[in-house]
N, C-alpha and C positions, 0 to 999 in steps of 0.2 A: 278447538284448541289444537295447535300443531303438536304432534308427538315427536320426541327426539328420534332421529333416524339412525343414530349410532350410540353405542354405550362403551364406557371404559372397559377394556379387556375383551371386547368383541373381536372375533376372528372371522376373516372372510378373504376370498380371492380378489386380487386387484391387478389391473393392467396399468403399467407405468407409461404415461403419455409423453412426458418431457422432463427436463432437468430444471430444478428450482434455482433461484439466485444464490442459495447457500449450499448448492451441490447435492441436495436431496432429490430423490425421485418424486414425481408428482402424479397422482392418480385421482380418479373420481369415483365415489361410491354414493349412490342415491343422490346425485347432484351436490355432494359435499366434496371439498378439496381435501385430499389426504397426502401428507408429506411423509415420505419413507426414507430414512437415512440408509445409504448404502445401496439403494435400488437404482437401476439404470433404465433409460427410455427403451421401450419395446419389451421389457421383461414382464412375465406373468409370475406373480408372487402371492404367497399366502401371508397375511399380516395380522397383527394384533394391535388394537388401539391402546396407546399409552398415555395420550393427553387429548383432552377435548376442549376446544374453544368455540366461540359462537359461530365463526365463519369457516373454521377448518379443524382438522384433527391431525395428530402425529401418530405414527405407527411404527412398529418394528417388524423386521422380516422374520417369519417363522420358517418359511421354505421358499426356495426359488424353483418354481415349476417349469419355467422356460427362461433360460439365461440369454442375455444379450451377447451377440458376437463380439461386442466391444468390451466385455468383461475380462479382466485379467487378475491374477493373484497379486495383491499389493506386496511389494518387496520389503517394506518396512515392518519389523517385528512388533512394533507398538502402534501400528497404524490405527487399529480399531479403537484403541484407548486414548490416543493423543489428541486428536481433533485438530491438530495444526494443519494437516492436509485433509482434503475432502474427496479427492478424485484419483487416488493412486490405484483404485480398483478398475479404472477405465483406461483404455489405450490412449496414448497421447494424441493420435490423430483424431480420435473421437472427442477428446477434451476440447480441441480447437474448434471443431464443428459445433459442439454444444455451447461453447462460450459465445459464438456468433449468434446462436439461437436464443441465448439469454438476453442479448441486446435486442433482438427482434421482438421477443415476448414483451419487453418493457415498452417498446414503441407501440406495439399493438394494443397494449392496455391503456396507455395515456394519450398517444397521438396516432391513431390508426391511419390517418391520411398520410402522415410521413412514412409510416411503416409500409404503406402500399406503394409509395413513389420513390423513396430515397434508396440509394445504393448502399447496402451493408456489405462491405468487402470481407473476404475470408480473413480469419484471425491470423496475425503474424505470430508464429511460434518460434521455438528455439531448436537448434540442431541437437543439442543435448539438454533435455529438460530436467536435469538433476544437478545437485551441488552448485547451485547458482547464487545462493544468498551469501553476501559478503559480511554479514554481521549476525552473531548469536548472542542471546541474552538468557542464560540458563540459571534458574534458581538453584540455590544450594541448601541442602538439608542433611541431617545426620540421623542415622538409624543404628543404634548400638555404637559400635566403634567405626562404622563405615560412613564415609562422606559421599553423598550423591549429588549429581548435578543434572538438571534436565528441565522438563516442562511438566506442568500439572495435568493429570488425566482430565479429560473433558468433563466439566461440570462437577469437579471435586477438588479437594485440597491434598490429594494424594500425588506425590511427586514421582514421575517416571524417570528412572535413571537412563539417560540416553548417551551411548558411547559413540554412535555414528548416525547423525541425522542426515538423511539422504538428500535433503534440499539445501543443506549448509555446505559451504566450501570446506573441503576436507581439513584444511589447516585450523579452522575454527574449532572443529571437533577434537582434533589432536591436542590443541592447547588447553581446551576446557577439561578434557579427561586428565591430562597430566597435572593441571593446576589443582583439581580436587584431590588428587592423590598426594600432592605436596601439602595441602592443608591438613589432610588426615595424618600424614607422617609427622608434621610439626605440632600436631594436636592443637591447632588454632580453633577457637570456638566458632560454632556455626549457628546462625540465626534460627530461632524457633518461632514460627509464625503464631503459635498459640500463647506462649509465655512472654514473647518479645525479647527474650534473653539471647545472648550470643552475638558474635561479631560479623561474620561474613554472610551477606545476603545473596549476592548475585555475582556470577562471572560473566563479564561482557568481553567478547573478542570481535574485532573488526579487522579485515584484511583488505589491502588494495589489490583488486583483481589484476589490474594492469601493472602495478609497480611491485607487488609482493610485500610491501611494508605492512607490518601487522602490529596492532595495539591490543593490549589486554588491560582491562579495568576491573578492579575488585571493588564492589559496592559494599560498604560496611556501615555499621550502626554508630561507630565512633572513630575518632581520628587515630587513637592509640593502636599500634599494630605490633603485636608480640613477634619475636623472632624476625624482625623486619629485614635485617641485612641478609640473613640466610634465605628467607622467603624470596627476596628479589634475585639473589644469585641462582637459586634453583629454577625460578621461572625463566631467567635469561638463557639457561642451558637447554630449555625445551626445544627451541628452534631458532636458528640464526635470523629468521625473518622478523622476530620480535624487536622492534626499535623503540617502543614506547610502553612503559608500565605506569599506570596511574591508579589512584585510589579516589573513589567518590564517596562522600559521607551522606547517608540518608538515614536520619534518626526517626523519621515519621512512620506511623502505622498506616501504610498506604500501599496501593497496588502499583503506584508509579515506580519505575526502576531507579531513577536518579534523584539525588538531592542537589542542593545548590552549590556545594563546595567540592572542587576537584583538585587533587594534589598530584604532581608529577613525582613518582617514586624513582624512576630511572629512564634515561634516554630522552627522547623528544616529547614535546607536548602534543604534537600532531603527527599523523601519518599522511603521506602524499598519495593522491590518487588522480587518475586521468580519465576524462571522458572525451573521446574523439580528440580534438585539438586543444581542449581546455584541461586545466589542471586545478586541483583543489587540495587545500590542507585541512584535514579533518581532526577536530578535537574529540574527546570522549563523548560529549553530549551533542555534537553537531548532527543535524539531520542530513542524510544523504541517501539516495536511492539504494534499495537493497539488492537490486539486480542490475548492475552497471551495463552488462552486455545488452540487455533488452532496452535499457534507458537510452542508449545511442539510437536504436531503431525508433523508439517512441519520439525522441526529440527530432529525428529526421522527418518523421511523419508530420510533426507540428510545423516544421520548416516548409514542407511541401504544401501544407494547407494554407500557410500564411502567404505563399506565392509572392515573395518580395522581389523587387527589382532594383533596390538601392535608393528609391525615392520616397519610401513610406515612413511615416511616423508610427511607431508601434508602442502600445501600452501592454505591459506584462503585469496583469493583476494577480493578486495572491502570489507574489513573486518569490517568497522564501529567500534563499541565499542567491537568487538571481540566475540560476542555471538556464532556464528556458530563454529569458531575455538575452543572455550572453550568447546562447546558441544561434539567435537570430541577428545579433548586432552587426555582424560583418556584412549582412545583406540589407540592412536598414539604414535610412537616413538618420533616425534617432530612435532610441529606446528609453521609455520611462517605466520604471517598475514601482510598485507600492506594496506594503505589507503593514499589518497592525503590530507586528512584533519588532521592536527596535533593534534587538540583537541580530535578527535576520537581515534587516536593512543594512546594518553595519557590515555584516559579512558580504552582502551583495556589492556594496561600495568597494570593499577591499578586493573582491574577486574581479570587478570591472577594472580597477586600477592595476592589479597584478597582471592582467592580460592586455593592458594597454588600450582598452576601449574608452575613447574620449566621448563617444556618442551615446553612452549608457549612463543614466542617472537614476537614483533610487530615493524613495521618499517614505516616511513613516505616516500612516494614516489609512482611513477607509477609502476604498476605491471610488465609491460613489461621491464622496466629498471632494476628493482630489480631481475627479473628472469634471465636476461642476466648476471648481476653481480654475482649472486649466482652460475650460471653454470660455470663461469670462476673460481670460488672458489671450484668447484667440488661438489656443493650441487645440487642434482637432486631430485625433488619431485616425489613421487610415485602417489600421488593424489592431484589434484587441485580442490577446491570448489569455485564457484563463485555465487554471488547474486547481479547482477548489477542493475542499475536504469532502468526505462522503455525503455530507448533508446538502451539497450542491451550492448553487449561487444564492447570495443574499437577495431578498426581494427588491430592496432599494437599488442594488447594483443592476439588476435586470431592468428596472424602470429607467435608470440612467442610460443604459445602453440603448433602449428603445427610443429615447429622446435625442441622444447624440448621433446615433445611426452611423457607426463606422462602416466602411465598405465591406470589411470582412471580420468575422468573429471566429476564432479557433478555440473550441471548447474541448479540453481534455478532462475526461471523467473517470473516476474509479468506482462509480455506482450507477449502473444503467437505469435504475428506477428514478433516482433524483435527476439524472440527465434528461430522461423522457419528460418528467414534470416541468423542467425548465424550458424544454423545447416547445411545450405548449404555449408559453408566453413569447419566446423569442421568434417563433414561426409567424407571428403577426406581421413582422417586417422582413424576415429572413427566409430564404430558401435553403433547405438542408441539401447541400450538394452531395455529400457522401459521409459515411461513418466507417472508420477504420479501427476494428478491435485489435488490441495488442496484448499478448499473453505475457504479463510481467511476472506472474507467480504460477508457474506450472505445478501441477498436482493439487492445486487449490481451485476453489470456485470463483476466485476473483478475476476480473477482466477490466482492462483499461480501454477507453475508446477515445479516438481523436475525431472530432466532427468539424467539417468545414461548412460555415454558414455564410451565404452571400446575400448582400442587401438586395431586396426586390426593387425593380425599377420604379414601381408605383409608390414605393416608400419615400423616394426622393432623398435629398440631402439637406433639407432645410434644418438648420441647427439654431433655432431661435428660442428654444425652451428656457434656457437659463437667463435669457435677457428680459423675460417677461416680468 
């Protein structure tokens, strides 16, 4: 009978070999994987086991015996408690190198042949990796007479009052802090997560990085808003950039920020923002990339991988509000996008119309169903671009791609592990030309990857599957 090789509370020295996908240090003790939050590759640390699982253990640092040259003091005062960032204690240059390594690790685990042969390019980073997020969603709580706004401490219900989040655009922090002080001054009741009493739950602020237009949304448990006129006037005086003040009603006991009803209290319903040559009007609940500066670089990498000449038919799967398809539309013969969310498809149609693109059309439905229908109608895409959620591509969608065989597939991923698993299947008929990591969220462990896949010559282009 095998005896356990580790015990809860056990202490031992450990050498950190690499960075894990969630930003933790990874070491090995008696052939067991040990994850250590806050440890960096190359460091020698003394740790204590805090959690045991069948295939791995989690541990905390007791002492750093040999520090990495990449270690730095995290500038955020609540960094160790917050959990929103995972890599502030690592220099930015090292963050970019390790994010590339996270991509390589995923390939080595699931598709070693691709890992050995494909080009994984250096991670595209930011000149200034701070204050890049254009939207904040800070919970509001009250302790005694003081109103706080911030994020919950990692793994707890304790709210951290945050006056200046170093990855948020400064104006979002300024408006959030001023608004919580106004709520306190007017003695407006604050939501209590335990009793479910109180009015104001969340302060949401989004700013247009290019345009400067800023919107504040108060998420409340009911429609009635005491001191409404004075509240609005005080908020308007915080900063002239505020052009939209809205209220969203969320009565449910839920971790979701927004409810279904939004009311415009003052100003416009939307704020205006620009990405490259494209422009978008954003309502309170509309999805939009949180780092617009890097989004331009990401979309340009997608355009490079698509390698359009003006003659191609393009399918934008998981299209959302159509941003990627519209980014490609000027260089494509035709763009067709699809999404299962009708509201997103409606926004995509409006965005195409507003920009004068007559070659971009959007449809509601599952990608695999629409691809089959279009094939029966003799529509064959030359290029498919996908940007799926963290869970990766739907199995049926992959099966459809393998049978339709577009000449190129551009896969944008926010999860290297699910990307590598999907490449297992896609590499049956595609060569992975290269992978381009893009750092959309500096100071965190997240990394985006754009992958160019080229149809193998021996795969052919026989497209007879749906006619059988």
